[in-house]
DSSP file (Angstrom, degrees, kcal/mol; ACC not computed):
  #  RESIDUE AA STRUCTURE BP1 BP2  ACC     N-H-->O    O-->H-N    N-H-->O    O-->H-N    TCO  KAPPA ALPHA  PHI   PSI    X-CA   Y-CA   Z-CA
    1    1 A M              0   0    0      0, 0.0     2,-0.6     0, 0.0     0, 0.0   0.000 360.0 360.0 360.0 124.6 -144.9   -2.0   71.0
    2    2 A L        +     0   0    0      1,-0.2     3,-0.1     3,-0.0     0, 0.0  -0.723 360.0 177.0 -82.4 120.3 -141.9   -3.9   69.6
    3    3 A L        -     0   0    0     -2,-0.6     2,-0.3     1,-0.3    21,-0.2   0.787  64.1  -9.0 -92.9 -32.3 -141.7   -7.3   71.1
    4    4 A R        -     0   0    0     19,-0.1     2,-0.4     2,-0.0    -1,-0.3  -0.953  50.6-156.1-166.8 142.3 -138.8   -8.7   69.2
    5    5 A A        -     0   0    0     -2,-0.3     2,-0.4    -3,-0.1    -3,-0.0  -0.970  17.9-175.1-121.4 141.8 -136.5   -7.9   66.3
    6    6 A K        -     0   0    0     -2,-0.4     2,-0.6    15,-0.0    -2,-0.0  -0.998  16.7-152.6-142.2 133.4 -134.6  -10.6   64.4
    7    7 A N        -     0   0    0     -2,-0.4     3,-0.1     1,-0.1    -2,-0.0  -0.931  10.2-178.6-106.1 121.1 -132.0  -10.5   61.6
    8    8 A Y        -     0   0    0     -2,-0.6    -1,-0.1     1,-0.3     2,-0.1   0.297  39.8-124.5-101.0   8.5 -132.1  -13.6   59.4
    9    9 A G        -     0   0    0      2,-0.0    -1,-0.3     0, 0.0     2,-0.2  -0.300  51.9 -22.3  80.6-167.0 -129.2  -12.6   57.1
   10   10 A K        -     0   0    0     -3,-0.1     2,-0.4    -2,-0.1    -3,-0.0  -0.471  49.3-153.0 -84.1 150.2 -129.2  -12.3   53.4
   11   11 A I        -     0   0    0     -2,-0.2     3,-0.1     4,-0.1     6,-0.1  -0.987  27.0-115.1-119.4 129.9 -131.6  -14.0   51.0
   12   12 A A    >   -     0   0    0     -2,-0.4     3,-2.1     1,-0.1     0, 0.0  -0.283  43.9 -86.2 -63.8 147.8 -130.4  -14.7   47.4
   13   13 A A  T 3  S+     0   0    0      1,-0.3    -1,-0.1     3,-0.0     3,-0.1  -0.280 115.0  14.5 -55.0 133.8 -132.2  -12.9   44.6
   14   14 A G  T 3  S+     0   0    0      1,-0.3    -1,-0.3    -3,-0.1     2,-0.2   0.449 105.7 112.6  80.1   0.7 -135.3  -14.8   43.5
   15   15 A K    <   -     0   0    0     -3,-2.1     2,-0.3    -4,-0.0    -1,-0.3  -0.615  55.2-141.1-103.5 163.5 -135.2  -17.1   46.6
   16   16 A A        -     0   0    0     -2,-0.2     2,-0.4    -3,-0.1    -4,-0.1  -0.862   5.3-157.3-120.9 157.4 -137.7  -17.3   49.5
   17   17 A L        -     0   0    0     -2,-0.3     2,-0.5    -6,-0.1    -6,-0.0  -0.986   3.4-162.6-137.4 124.7 -137.1  -17.8   53.2
   18   18 A K        +     0   0    0     -2,-0.4     2,-0.3     2,-0.0    -2,-0.0  -0.937  18.6 168.1-110.8 125.2 -139.7  -19.2   55.6
   19   19 A K        -     0   0    0     -2,-0.5     2,-0.3     2,-0.0    -2,-0.0  -0.957  27.3-135.3-133.6 150.6 -139.1  -18.7   59.3
   20   20 A S        -     0   0    0     -2,-0.3     2,-0.3     2,-0.0    -2,-0.0  -0.706  22.8-165.9-100.3 161.3 -141.2  -19.1   62.4
   21   21 A F        +     0   0    0     -2,-0.3     2,-0.3     2,-0.0    -2,-0.0  -0.998  10.6 178.0-149.6 138.3 -141.3  -16.5   65.1
   22   22 A S        +     0   0    0     -2,-0.3     2,-0.3     2,-0.0    -2,-0.0  -0.988   1.9 176.0-141.4 153.2 -142.5  -16.3   68.7
   23   23 A A        -     0   0    0     -2,-0.3     2,-0.4   -19,-0.0   -19,-0.1  -0.987  26.4-123.2-152.9 150.0 -142.5  -13.6   71.3
   24   24 A D        -     0   0    0     -2,-0.3     3,-0.1   -21,-0.2    -2,-0.0  -0.803  24.2-133.0 -96.9 136.8 -143.8  -13.2   74.8
   25   25 A L        -     0   0    0     -2,-0.4     3,-0.1     4,-0.1     6,-0.1  -0.556  34.1 -94.5 -81.5 151.2 -146.2  -10.4   75.7
   26   26 A P    >   -     0   0    0      0, 0.0     3,-2.3     0, 0.0    -1,-0.1  -0.299  63.7 -71.0 -59.8 152.4 -145.5   -8.3   78.9
   27   27 A G  T 3  S+     0   0    0      1,-0.3     3,-0.1    -3,-0.1    -3,-0.0  -0.154 120.8  10.9 -48.9 130.8 -147.5   -9.5   81.9
   28   28 A G  T 3  S+     0   0    0      1,-0.3    -1,-0.3    -3,-0.1     2,-0.2   0.308  96.5 127.6  83.5  -8.5 -151.2   -8.8   81.7
   29   29 A A    <   -     0   0    0     -3,-2.3     2,-0.4     2,-0.0    -1,-0.3  -0.543  47.3-146.8 -83.0 147.7 -151.1   -7.8   78.0
   30   30 A S        -     0   0    0     -2,-0.2    -3,-0.0     2,-0.1    -1,-0.0  -0.906  12.6-151.1-113.7 142.1 -153.4   -9.5   75.5
   31   31 A A    >   +     0   0    0     -2,-0.4     3,-2.3     2,-0.1    30,-0.4   0.612  60.9 121.2 -81.9 -13.1 -152.6  -10.2   71.8
   32   32 A S  T 3  S+     0   0    0      1,-0.3    -2,-0.1    30,-0.2     3,-0.1  -0.279  82.2   8.4 -56.9 127.6 -156.2   -9.8   70.9
   33   33 A G  T 3  S+     0   0    0     28,-3.1    -1,-0.3     1,-0.3     2,-0.1   0.379 103.7 119.8  84.2  -4.2 -156.7   -7.1   68.3
   34   34 A K    <   -     0   0    0     -3,-2.3    27,-2.9    27,-0.1     2,-0.3  -0.396  54.5-131.3 -90.1 170.0 -153.0   -6.6   67.7
   35   35 A Y        -     0   0    0     25,-0.2     2,-0.5    24,-0.2    24,-0.2  -0.875   2.8-139.0-120.3 151.5 -151.1   -7.0   64.5
   36   36 A V  E     -A   58   0A   0     22,-3.0    22,-2.7    -2,-0.3     2,-0.5  -0.964  26.1-172.4-106.3 125.2 -147.9   -8.9   63.5
   37   37 A I  E     -A   57   0A   0     -2,-0.5     2,-0.5    20,-0.2    20,-0.2  -0.977   9.0-165.4-124.3 127.6 -145.8   -6.8   61.2
   38   38 A A  E     -A   56   0A   0     18,-3.1    18,-2.6    -2,-0.5     2,-0.6  -0.954   3.5-162.3-112.6 128.8 -142.6   -8.0   59.4
   39   39 A L  E     -A   55   0A   0     -2,-0.5     3,-0.5    16,-0.2     2,-0.4  -0.951   8.3-157.9-112.4 117.8 -140.3   -5.5   57.8
   40   40 A I  S    S+     0   0    0     14,-3.5     4,-0.1    -2,-0.6    14,-0.0  -0.794  74.7   6.2 -99.1 136.9 -137.9   -7.0   55.3
   41   41 A D  S >  S+     0   0    0     -2,-0.4     3,-2.2     1,-0.1    -1,-0.2   0.938  74.0 175.0  57.7  51.1 -134.7   -5.2   54.4
   42   42 A A  T 3  S+     0   0    0     -3,-0.5    -2,-0.1     1,-0.3    -1,-0.1   0.807  76.8  50.7 -58.3 -32.1 -135.3   -2.5   57.1
   43   43 A G  T 3  S-     0   0    0      1,-0.0    -1,-0.3     0, 0.0    -2,-0.1   0.414 107.7-126.6 -85.7   2.5 -132.0   -0.9   56.4
   44   44 A E    <   +     0   0    0     -3,-2.2    -2,-0.1     1,-0.1    -3,-0.1   0.896  58.5 149.0  50.5  45.8 -132.7   -0.8   52.6
   45   45 A D        +     0   0    0      2,-0.1     2,-0.5     1,-0.0    -1,-0.1   0.750  52.2  70.6 -77.0 -25.9 -129.4   -2.6   52.0
   46   46 A V  S    S-     0   0    0     -5,-0.1     2,-0.5     2,-0.0    -1,-0.0  -0.834  82.7-133.4 -98.7 124.3 -130.7   -4.3   48.9
   47   47 A V        +     0   0    0     -2,-0.5     2,-0.3     2,-0.0    -2,-0.1  -0.642  37.2 172.3 -76.0 125.1 -131.3   -2.1   45.8
   48   48 A E        -     0   0    0     -2,-0.5     3,-0.3     1,-0.1    -2,-0.0  -0.949  44.5-134.7-135.4 153.1 -134.7   -2.9   44.4
   49   49 A A  S    S+     0   0    0     -2,-0.3     2,-0.5     1,-0.3    -1,-0.1   0.816 105.0  35.3 -71.9 -31.4 -137.1   -1.6   41.7
   50   50 A D    >   +     0   0    0      1,-0.1     3,-0.7    -3,-0.1    -1,-0.3  -0.883  57.2 169.3-129.5  99.9 -140.0   -1.9   44.2
   51   51 A E  G >   +     0   0    0     -2,-0.5     3,-1.0    -3,-0.3    -1,-0.1   0.575  68.8  81.9 -80.9 -10.3 -139.3   -1.2   47.9
   52   52 A A  G 3  S+     0   0    0      1,-0.3     3,-0.4     2,-0.1    -1,-0.2   0.625  80.1  64.5 -73.1 -13.1 -143.1   -1.3   48.6
   53   53 A D  G <  S+     0   0    0     -3,-0.7    -1,-0.3     1,-0.2    -2,-0.1   0.127  75.0  92.9 -97.1  22.6 -143.2   -5.1   48.8
   54   54 A N  S <  S+     0   0    0     -3,-1.0   -14,-3.5   -13,-0.1     2,-0.4   0.179  70.0  78.7-101.0  17.0 -140.9   -5.3   51.9
   55   55 A V  E     -A   39   0A   0     -3,-0.4     2,-0.4   -16,-0.2   -16,-0.2  -0.989  53.3-171.8-128.4 134.1 -143.7   -5.3   54.5
   56   56 A A  E     -A   38   0A   0    -18,-2.6   -18,-3.1    -2,-0.4     2,-0.4  -0.993   7.9-169.3-123.9 131.0 -146.0   -8.2   55.6
   57   57 A V  E     -A   37   0A   0     -2,-0.4     2,-0.4   -20,-0.2   -20,-0.2  -0.970   6.2-177.7-123.9 133.4 -148.9   -7.6   57.9
   58   58 A F  E     -A   36   0A   0    -22,-2.7   -22,-3.0    -2,-0.4     3,-0.2  -0.997  33.7 -46.8-129.4 128.5 -151.0  -10.2   59.7
   59   59 A G        -     0   0    0     -2,-0.4   -24,-0.2     1,-0.3     2,-0.2  -0.846  34.5-101.6 145.1-178.7 -154.0   -9.3   61.9
   60   60 A P        -     0   0    0      0, 0.0    -1,-0.3     0, 0.0   -25,-0.2   0.449  64.5-133.7 -73.1 151.0 -155.8   -8.3   63.8
   61   61 A L              0   0    0    -27,-2.9   -28,-3.1   -30,-0.4   -27,-0.1  -0.452 360.0 360.0 -72.2 145.7 -155.2  -11.3   66.0
   62   62 A P              0   0    0      0, 0.0   -30,-0.2     0, 0.0    -1,-0.1   0.507 360.0 360.0 -69.4 360.0 -158.3  -13.0   67.5
C-alpha cells in the first residue's frame, strides 16, 4: 500500500540529501511487520552506470 509519494527535486552529482518522512496509516492499520521503501530516480531521469543502487529498504518495522 502506497502511503505517500514525495518529489524532492534534483540532487547534484556526488552530493547527498537527507530528508525525514512521515505518513499516517489508514484507520485500524498497524505498521508492525511492514517495510519502508524509498525509490530514488523512479523515472530514471538521471543516466547512471549503476541503476541498482536507487532503492533503500528499511524493515520490517517492530
